[in-house]
C-alpha positions in Angstrom: -15.5 33.6 43.1 -12.1 32.7 41.7 -10.9 29.2 40.9 -7.5 28.5 42.5 -5.2 25.5 42.2 -3.0 24.8 45.2 -0.2 22.2 45.7 0.3 20.8 49.1 3.5 19.0 50.1 5.0 17.5 53.2 8.1 15.4 53.9 8.6 15.3 57.6 6.5 14.2 60.6 3.0 12.7 60.0 2.9 13.8 56.4 -0.6 12.7 55.6 -1.9 14.4 58.8 -0.2 17.7 57.7 -2.0 17.5 54.4 -5.3 16.9 56.1 -4.8 19.7 58.6 -3.8 22.0 55.8 -7.0 21.2 53.9 -9.1 21.9 57.0 -7.5 25.3 57.4 -7.8 26.1 53.7 -11.6 25.3 54.1 -11.8 27.6 57.1 -9.7 30.5 55.9 -9.5 30.4 52.1 -12.6 29.0 50.5 -14.4 25.8 49.4 -12.2 22.9 48.4 -14.0 21.7 45.3 -11.7 18.9 44.2 -8.7 17.1 45.6 -6.3 14.8 43.7 -5.1 11.5 45.0 -2.1 11.8 47.4 1.2 11.1 45.6 4.5 10.0 47.1 7.3 11.9 45.3 11.1 12.2 45.3 12.5 15.5 46.6 13.0 18.0 43.8 15.8 20.7 44.0 17.6 19.2 47.0 19.0 15.9 48.3 17.3 14.1 51.2 16.1 10.6 52.1 12.5 11.7 53.0 10.1 11.5 50.2 7.2 14.0 50.0 3.5 13.4 50.0 1.9 15.8 47.5 -1.7 16.7 46.7 -3.4 19.3 44.4 -6.6 21.1 45.4 -9.1 23.1 43.4 -10.5 25.8 45.6 -13.1 28.5 45.0 -12.3 31.7 46.9 -13.3 35.4 47.1 -9.8 36.3 48.4 -7.5 38.4 46.2 -4.1 36.9 45.2 -1.9 38.9 47.6 -4.2 38.1 50.6 -4.4 34.5 49.5 -0.6 34.3 49.6 -0.6 35.9 53.1 -3.3 33.5 54.4 -1.4 30.5 53.0 1.9 31.6 54.6 0.0 31.9 57.9 -1.5 28.4 57.5 2.0 27.0 56.9 3.3 28.8 60.0 0.4 27.4 62.1 1.4 23.9 60.9 5.1 24.4 62.0 6.7 25.6 58.7 9.8 27.7 59.3 11.0 29.5 56.1 14.8 29.6 56.2 17.6 29.4 53.7 18.2 27.3 51.6 14.8 27.6 50.0 14.6 23.8 49.3 14.6 21.9 52.6 12.6 19.4 54.6 9.2 20.8 55.7 6.1 19.8 57.5 3.9 21.6 55.0 4.4 23.6 51.8 1.5 25.3 50.0 2.1 26.7 46.5 -0.3 28.7 44.4 -0.3 27.0 41.0 -3.0 29.0 39.2 -5.4 31.8 40.2 -8.1 31.8 37.4 -6.2 32.7 34.3 -4.2 35.5 35.9 -0.6 36.2 35.1 1.2 38.0 38.0 4.9 38.6 38.0 5.7 40.3 41.3 8.5 40.4 43.8 6.8 38.1 46.2 4.1 36.5 44.1 4.3 34.8 40.7 1.2 33.2 39.2 1.1 30.8 37.5 3.8 29.1 39.5 7.0 29.6 37.4 8.3 26.1 37.7 5.2 23.9 37.7 5.8 22.8 34.1 9.2 21.4 35.1 7.9 19.2 38.0 6.1 15.9 37.6 5.2 16.0 41.3 3.0 19.0 40.4 1.8 18.0 37.0 0.7 14.5 37.7 -1.8 15.3 40.6 -2.8 18.5 38.7 -3.5 16.5 35.6 -5.7 14.1 37.6 -8.2 16.9 38.5 -7.6 19.6 35.8 -6.1 17.9 32.8 -8.0 20.2 30.4 -7.0 23.5 32.2 -5.0 25.7 29.8 -1.8 27.2 31.1 -2.2 30.9 30.5 1.5 31.4 29.6 2.3 28.3 27.6 -1.2 27.9 26.0 -1.1 24.1 26.5 -3.4 22.1 28.7 -2.0 20.3 31.8 -2.3 16.9 30.1 0.0 18.0 27.3 2.5 19.7 29.8 2.5 16.4 31.7 3.4 14.4 28.6 6.2 16.7 27.5 7.8 17.2 31.0 11.3 15.9 31.2 11.4 15.4 35.0 12.5 11.9 35.8 11.8 12.0 39.6 9.6 9.3 41.0 5.8 10.1 41.4 3.5 7.3 42.5 0.0 7.1 43.9 0.2 6.9 47.7 -3.5 7.0 48.4 -6.3 7.2 45.8 -9.0 9.8 46.1 -12.0 8.3 47.9 -15.7 9.0 48.4 -14.9 9.7 52.1 -12.5 12.5 50.9 -15.3 13.8 48.7 -17.6 14.1 51.7 -14.9 16.0 53.6 -14.7 18.4 50.7 -18.4 19.3 50.6 -18.5 20.3 54.3 -18.1 24.0 53.5 -20.5 24.3 50.5 
């Protein structure tokens, strides 16, 4: 089993429901959700819009290989109404990014692991630090806690909903 970290994001519609539905589909189609960060409300990054995002990081164990993982995640996004169009940064009901896949480093045409911009984005680092602060980035050789401290991103990231025991029970359904 591989350990995978995923970032979920939504900034249109019932954002919290999109995150919840994405978690359900990840549990069904990807693997066991072991940990989930709190949900954070964050400013858009890379484009201008008035709709803030809800973001959450998941730790998932899975037997799926990286390329298949990407395909499955794209299919989940499509099921939840995501349309991938240009420009790349735009409003979306759901976005699921692969942050890490074990300690693999993959630089492909359609798949890059670790996520190449995660160290620049507080909306990724803050929730990731909550559940995996000691994880060592395989390229930068710094833990997530250190990367969070040195990140220059000044966009707003605030707790929207704390992780709860009820969420923990949801996560253990597919053990």
